[in-house]
C-alpha angles and dihedrals in degrees: 000000000000129000111200127191138160130224106188106294093348121088123202121208112191121193108229111180107121139246101022108348092250108193122241133144099275089058099033098051094055090044090052091048092045091053090050092046096053099077090039087058090055096259116152099195139021136210120198108197140181141166162028093199099002133024084201128328088214129247118000097251096183089054093046092053090061094060132092119232096271093051091043090054090050092050094052090043091057091049092053090045089056091050090048091050090056094044096049096039108134090220126061117268128203126197114220103202108193093167145358119342113190129166108327092021090055092047091056090047093051090053089062127088095236136010124214112189133190113253112239141055094339122127136210133184151105099276097165093124089060091059096044102265132118118229111243118236093246091056092044089058090057092061096040092056093057104037104020132259102276096044091046091052093051092048096046097043090052094042085232123188113201125208116234098265093049091045089057093046093055094043097250089124126027104211141012126211141155113300093244093055103046095105091044091054090047091056091045090056091050092047090054093048093047090053088074123085100291104214099051091041092054094044092050090048091050092053094045092051098048092103091052093053090044092054091057101039099049107093092204092058092053096036092189096182091056090045090055092044089056089048088066095051113121093237093049092047091051092053093045093050092047088053092053091048090055091048090055094056 
């Protein structure tokens, strides 16, 4: 479910679970491990790509609804481990968003250094509220740090999904390009960054991203047990099952 290729010192990891790259442990664990392996293999930059219609549609809700509590906790834990691996990667990471990026897809993108999105009717955002879930504090921090506190509040409380042009205007993504050139532009940004003196660039990056790493490594800010408790609330289950019913039509 991953396609991995190298372009000089830049590695590209492409999500390949049709039709929408829905996230679940058999995809997330290899992604987590591939992100960690890239710098160990001597890579200096990393692109995480997905498409053509969805970078990732987020967590695989139909799958998650089949799990008991212990397995559900494990599944969410693997997701957050993957986000952490991206956030704390010692090399810069670019998200190549050749399609929609709701919920978990948006979270992974926010963990990256830079986001290149396809221009067009594609949407991105933390829409958890619309599917009956509250956004944990650690994830809220990811959005606040890129669009500002007030705008992040308005977007998350509404569960808003922004089309690409609006996402660029508010700073949620950094660049738009043709859908066929998203990964190419992601590599180009990395090549330009890597042309700078490497050690001071990486050290400055590490310091600048310390808050990002902290938001994802502090158990109290993710509060996974409470998140899973809320998953089993009657109102949340009703919304999730209604979502699955719509997906089956």
